N, C-alpha and C positions, 0 to 999 in steps of 0.2 A: 515846347511840346507840340507835336504835330496834331493838327486838328482832324477829327474824324468826320467832320461834316463834308458832304458831297457838293461840288460846285453846282450852281443852279442849272447850268447848261448840260450837265452830265446826266443824261437820262439813262434809265436801265436799258440794257440791251434788248431789242425787240425779238419776239419769236420769229425765226426764219424758216420758211418751208419752200418746197419746189413743186411745180405743177406742170402737167402735160396739157392742161386745158387752155382755152383762149381766155383773154382778159374779161370778156363779158360773163362767161360762165364762172370764172374764179370769183368775180365780185358778187354775182348773184348767190353763189355758195356762201360767201362771207356774210351776206346779209340775211341768210335763212334763219328764221326764228326771231327776227327783230321786227319792230313795227314803228310806224311814224311817217312823217312827211319826208320826201326825198327830192332833191333837186339834182338833175342830171345835166351838168354843164358841158356844152359841146356835144349835145345829144345826137345831132344830125338825124339819122333815121330811127332813133329811139330803140336800138337793139336791146339795150339793158332793160328798158321798161317792159319789154315783152317776156323777159325771163323772171321778173319779180312777181311775187304773189300779190294780186290786186286787192286781196282782203287784208294784207299786212301793211301795204304802203299806199300813201297818197302820192302818186308820181307826178312830177312836173319836169318838163323838158325845157332847156335853155340853150340858145345858140346865138351867134352873131347875125345869122340870117333870119328873116321873118318866118312865120308859120309855126312858132313854138309858144309854149305858155309864157316864156320870158325871152325877150330879145336883149341880150347882155353883151357888153363889150368889156373884156377883161383887161384892156389897156387903160381903163378908167375905174374910178371908185364906183362900186356897184350901187344902184339906187334901191337898196334893200336894207331893212333894219338889222341890227346885230341879232344873231341867233335866230334867224328866220326859219330855218329848216332843221329837223332832227338830223338828217343825213345829207351831206353834199358829196357828189361824186364828179370827178373830172378825169376822163380816161384818154390819155394821149392828147392832152390839150395844152398844157403849159409850155411845151417846147415850141408852140406856134406863136407865143406872145413875147413881144419885145420887153415889156416891163414884167418879167416873170416873178420877181420877188414881191412886187405890189400885188400881182394877181393871186399869188399864194396866200398872202395875208388877208386879202379880201374874201377869198373862199373860206379861210379859217374864221373870219369875223362873222360870217352869216351862218356858221355851223353851230348847232346847239349840242349835239351829242358826238357825231362821228364824221370825220372827213376822210375820204378815200381818193388818193391821187395815184395816177399811173403815168410813169415816164419810161420812154424807150431807151435801150442801151444800143448805141450805134457801133460799139467796138467789139461785137461778137466775132467768133471765128468765121462764120459764113460771110460777114461783111468785110472782114479783113482779107479773106480769100478773094472776094469779088473785086476789091480795090487793087489787089496785087495783080490779078490776071486781066481784069477788064478796065481798070482805071476809074471805077466808080464804086459807090457803096451799095449798089443794088436797090437804091430808092431814089426817086426823082425829087425828093424834098430839098435837095441841096444843089440841083443842077442849075448852071447858068445857061439859059436858053436864049435863042434869038429874040423871043418875046417873053414878057413876064408870065410865069406859069400860075399866078394867083397865089393861093395858099401855099406856104412853105414853112419849114422849120427855121426858127430864128437862132436856135442853139444846137450845137453838136453835143448831144447828151450822152455821156459815157458813164460806166458803172460806178467808179469811185466818186465822181463829182455829183451824180444824182443822189447818192446816199448821203454825202456830206451836206448837200443843199437841203434835203428834207429833214435831216437831223437838226440842223441849225435853225431852219425856219419854223419847224413845228414847235421847238422849244420857245422861240421868240413869240409865237402866237398863243402860247399857253396850252399846247396840246401834247399829249403823251403819244409817242410813236410805239404802238403796241405790237404791230406785226408787219412783216414784209413777206410777200409771196413772190417768188421769182418764176415768171413764165418762161419756159425753156424754148430755145430755138429747135427746129426740127429739119432744116433744109440740108444739113450735112450728117448729123447723127440723130437717129430716132429718139424721141423724148424719153421713152422708157429706158433706153440704154444710157442716155445722158444722166438720168437720176442715179443710176448705178455708179457711173464714173465719178460723179460728184460725191456720192456717199463713201467712195474709196479714197477721197482726198484729191482726186484729179479734176482739172478744169475748174478750179475755183476762180474767184475774182471776176465773175460775170462773163467768162468767155463763151458760155453756152446760154446766157440769160438774155432773152430778147427784150424783156421789159420787167420792171419792178412795180408791184402793187403795194402801196403804203397805206396802212390802216392807222389812223390817229384818232384818239378820243380826247374830249375836253377834260382837263384836270379838275 
């Protein structure tokens, strides 16, 4: 007799929505009404921190460079206890890390309530068009220059693979993937029109999705 039990890795399908806003505004909106400690990993100039309610969150910034509350290297095990922060956020960070799977698990480990990860989709229509006509993806993160450009992407992150990566690694880390917000590209088609086209069943599979925002909560 067939078993009715669901495999451990088979998580319920997350709520998916589309947005015309930028990643910082989307994440700030997702966090509205919540309270607690928040670690912004890869914070750089702390844009997200300026959008959050200072009465709701105790905000900490972290980056590889000095000048932040925490100087962290995601290529290594983080020197922080389990469940150190209520919320952990990493916006367009993991694609810069060689040991991306370890980095994901470390971010999940220090999360008490909610982990928000943002990953870019490099296979959008605008980038495909750029590669077809100009021979590049329209971003310098992959260029082979005469001198090393410093920070660069270690991974060519594309829509089906980033979804599979987050699904598998969130389950492994004991997190529920509750919601995915797709930030739409606007360089070819205005975002308001893109939402209509997607709602009519056109341009699925991330062709107009510049990045995905993944919201995961602890089980």
